[in-house]
PLY file of the C-alpha trace (Angstrom):
ply
format ascii 1.0
element vertex 190
property float x
property float y
property float z
element edge 189
property int vertex1
property int vertex2
end_header
-12.75 2.29 8.73
-10.68 1.63 5.60
-12.00 -0.11 2.53
-9.37 -2.21 0.79
-10.42 -3.75 -2.50
-8.00 -5.44 -4.83
-8.12 -7.78 -7.80
-10.85 -10.34 -7.19
-12.71 -8.02 -4.79
-13.11 -5.37 -7.50
-14.36 -8.01 -9.95
-16.94 -9.24 -7.40
-18.17 -5.71 -6.68
-18.33 -4.97 -10.41
-20.40 -8.10 -11.08
-22.67 -7.36 -8.13
-23.29 -3.80 -9.35
-23.83 -4.98 -12.92
-26.45 -7.57 -11.96
-28.13 -5.18 -9.53
-28.35 -2.47 -12.18
-29.64 -4.90 -14.80
-32.37 -6.08 -12.47
-33.38 -2.52 -11.52
-33.25 -1.35 -15.13
-35.43 -4.29 -16.18
-37.93 -3.55 -13.40
-38.05 0.12 -14.35
-38.45 -0.71 -18.03
-41.43 -2.95 -17.28
-43.05 -0.16 -15.30
-42.42 2.31 -18.13
-39.98 4.48 -16.16
-36.86 6.05 -17.62
-33.75 3.86 -16.98
-30.81 6.23 -17.61
-30.66 7.63 -14.02
-30.37 4.10 -12.63
-27.52 3.27 -15.00
-25.84 6.62 -14.30
-25.98 6.03 -10.56
-24.52 2.54 -10.96
-21.69 3.80 -13.14
-20.91 6.56 -10.63
-20.91 3.98 -7.82
-18.58 1.71 -9.76
-16.18 4.57 -10.48
-16.19 5.48 -6.79
-15.29 1.90 -5.84
-12.43 1.84 -8.36
-11.07 5.24 -7.25
-11.23 4.20 -3.57
-9.41 0.96 -4.32
-6.65 2.82 -6.13
-6.35 5.43 -3.39
-5.97 2.78 -0.71
-3.38 0.79 -2.67
-0.08 1.52 -0.93
2.27 -0.91 -2.66
3.93 0.06 -5.92
4.31 -2.94 -8.21
7.42 -2.16 -10.22
7.49 -3.11 -13.91
10.67 -1.39 -15.15
14.03 -0.10 -13.99
12.96 3.47 -14.79
9.82 3.09 -12.67
11.95 1.76 -9.79
14.44 4.63 -10.05
11.62 7.19 -10.14
10.10 5.73 -6.98
13.45 5.84 -5.16
14.07 9.44 -6.15
10.61 10.58 -5.05
10.69 9.13 -1.50
13.07 9.47 1.44
12.60 5.83 2.44
11.69 2.90 0.20
11.00 -0.62 1.44
11.35 -3.12 -1.40
10.01 -6.68 -1.41
11.99 -8.79 -3.88
9.85 -11.82 -4.67
8.76 -14.27 -7.38
5.34 -15.60 -8.29
6.44 -19.20 -7.65
7.93 -18.54 -4.18
5.89 -19.95 -1.27
7.53 -17.88 1.52
7.06 -14.76 -0.64
3.34 -15.47 -0.83
3.22 -15.99 2.94
4.89 -12.61 3.55
2.72 -10.68 1.06
-0.18 -9.91 3.44
2.24 -8.90 6.20
4.07 -6.55 3.83
0.71 -5.16 2.70
-0.36 -4.44 6.29
2.85 -2.49 6.94
2.40 -0.58 3.69
-1.15 0.37 4.61
-0.05 1.53 8.06
3.16 3.37 7.17
3.23 4.49 3.52
3.44 8.24 3.16
3.77 10.15 -0.14
7.25 11.57 -0.53
8.43 10.00 2.71
7.94 6.21 2.76
7.15 4.01 -0.24
6.58 0.27 -0.36
7.42 -1.57 -3.57
7.30 -5.10 -4.92
9.85 -6.24 -7.50
9.41 -9.60 -9.22
12.96 -10.86 -9.77
11.88 -12.81 -12.86
10.25 -9.76 -14.44
13.01 -7.22 -13.66
16.24 -9.12 -12.99
18.31 -5.93 -13.47
17.06 -4.43 -10.21
17.68 -7.67 -8.30
21.19 -7.90 -9.77
21.95 -4.29 -8.78
21.58 -5.30 -5.12
22.97 -8.84 -5.52
19.69 -10.45 -4.43
20.39 -14.20 -4.25
17.46 -15.44 -2.17
13.82 -14.53 -1.84
11.99 -13.07 -0.20
14.46 -10.29 0.44
13.35 -6.98 1.91
15.60 -4.08 1.04
15.56 -0.76 2.90
16.68 2.31 0.98
17.15 5.83 2.33
17.78 8.72 -0.06
18.61 6.24 -2.83
21.18 4.27 -0.80
20.68 0.75 0.56
21.11 0.65 4.34
19.49 -2.63 5.47
18.50 -5.99 4.05
16.36 -8.78 5.47
16.74 -12.14 3.77
14.02 -14.78 4.17
10.58 -14.58 5.76
11.14 -12.86 9.10
7.99 -10.93 10.14
9.32 -9.65 13.51
12.49 -8.24 11.96
10.52 -6.65 9.10
8.14 -5.04 11.59
11.00 -3.74 13.74
12.81 -2.18 10.79
9.66 -0.49 9.49
8.84 0.82 12.97
12.37 2.26 13.13
11.59 4.22 9.96
8.38 5.55 11.54
10.30 6.60 14.67
12.98 8.29 12.58
10.35 10.26 10.68
8.65 11.24 13.96
11.99 12.49 15.31
12.54 14.43 12.10
9.18 16.16 12.47
10.05 17.06 16.06
7.27 14.94 17.55
8.61 11.92 19.37
6.40 9.85 21.64
8.32 11.17 24.65
7.82 14.79 23.61
4.11 14.21 23.05
3.83 12.57 26.49
5.68 15.49 28.09
3.38 18.00 26.35
0.30 16.17 27.64
1.71 15.97 31.19
2.62 19.68 31.13
-0.85 20.64 29.91
-2.45 18.63 32.70
-0.16 20.18 35.32
-0.67 23.72 33.99
-4.38 23.12 33.47
-4.09 24.68 30.01
-7.04 22.70 28.84
0 1
1 2
2 3
3 4
4 5
5 6
6 7
7 8
8 9
9 10
10 11
11 12
12 13
13 14
14 15
15 16
16 17
17 18
18 19
19 20
20 21
21 22
22 23
23 24
24 25
25 26
26 27
27 28
28 29
29 30
30 31
31 32
32 33
33 34
34 35
35 36
36 37
37 38
38 39
39 40
40 41
41 42
42 43
43 44
44 45
45 46
46 47
47 48
48 49
49 50
50 51
51 52
52 53
53 54
54 55
55 56
56 57
57 58
58 59
59 60
60 61
61 62
62 63
63 64
64 65
65 66
66 67
67 68
68 69
69 70
70 71
71 72
72 73
73 74
74 75
75 76
76 77
77 78
78 79
79 80
80 81
81 82
82 83
83 84
84 85
85 86
86 87
87 88
88 89
89 90
90 91
91 92
92 93
93 94
94 95
95 96
96 97
97 98
98 99
99 100
100 101
101 102
102 103
103 104
104 105
105 106
106 107
107 108
108 109
109 110
110 111
111 112
112 113
113 114
114 115
115 116
116 117
117 118
118 119
119 120
120 121
121 122
122 123
123 124
124 125
125 126
126 127
127 128
128 129
129 130
130 131
131 132
132 133
133 134
134 135
135 136
136 137
137 138
138 139
139 140
140 141
141 142
142 143
143 144
144 145
145 146
146 147
147 148
148 149
149 150
150 151
151 152
152 153
153 154
154 155
155 156
156 157
157 158
158 159
159 160
160 161
161 162
162 163
163 164
164 165
165 166
166 167
167 168
168 169
169 170
170 171
171 172
172 173
173 174
174 175
175 176
176 177
177 178
178 179
179 180
180 181
181 182
182 183
183 184
184 185
185 186
186 187
187 188
188 189
């Protein structure tokens, strides 16, 4: 089971922990017990929640051209969501993009990034982005595919093609895995 906490979720958990700790600390103080261990435990719990939320976050929100270039150079594939905060279709595609990022992001291999065209117009201009949302697919720093508009099936298909390509590159295709299982059953190697 994966725990995905972002933005408002982290604030809610923080407030919940804070009020829980305050109540426990107050109860312990009234009973004359020492309160530092309770506060220490709560702080450790809060830090764990924050670290887990950051570890699960799979989408790089780009804030500069240098940050974008560094991401491209550190991954074989990069899937970029060009969007704007005021764009309705962009907001509709955000959870879909996030699901794909959670399922397929892999350090050094596949990165998922969001670029706000109003915040960093230079990156959008580099690829001549004229409509949003636009999903750009980059391999080894070179653009190879572009999906304009909100098209979940096409986005899914393109991302699955990346996953298949990486599986072929590692020598483990679905067909090979199936053949290995069938051979093991026939040879009774198990």
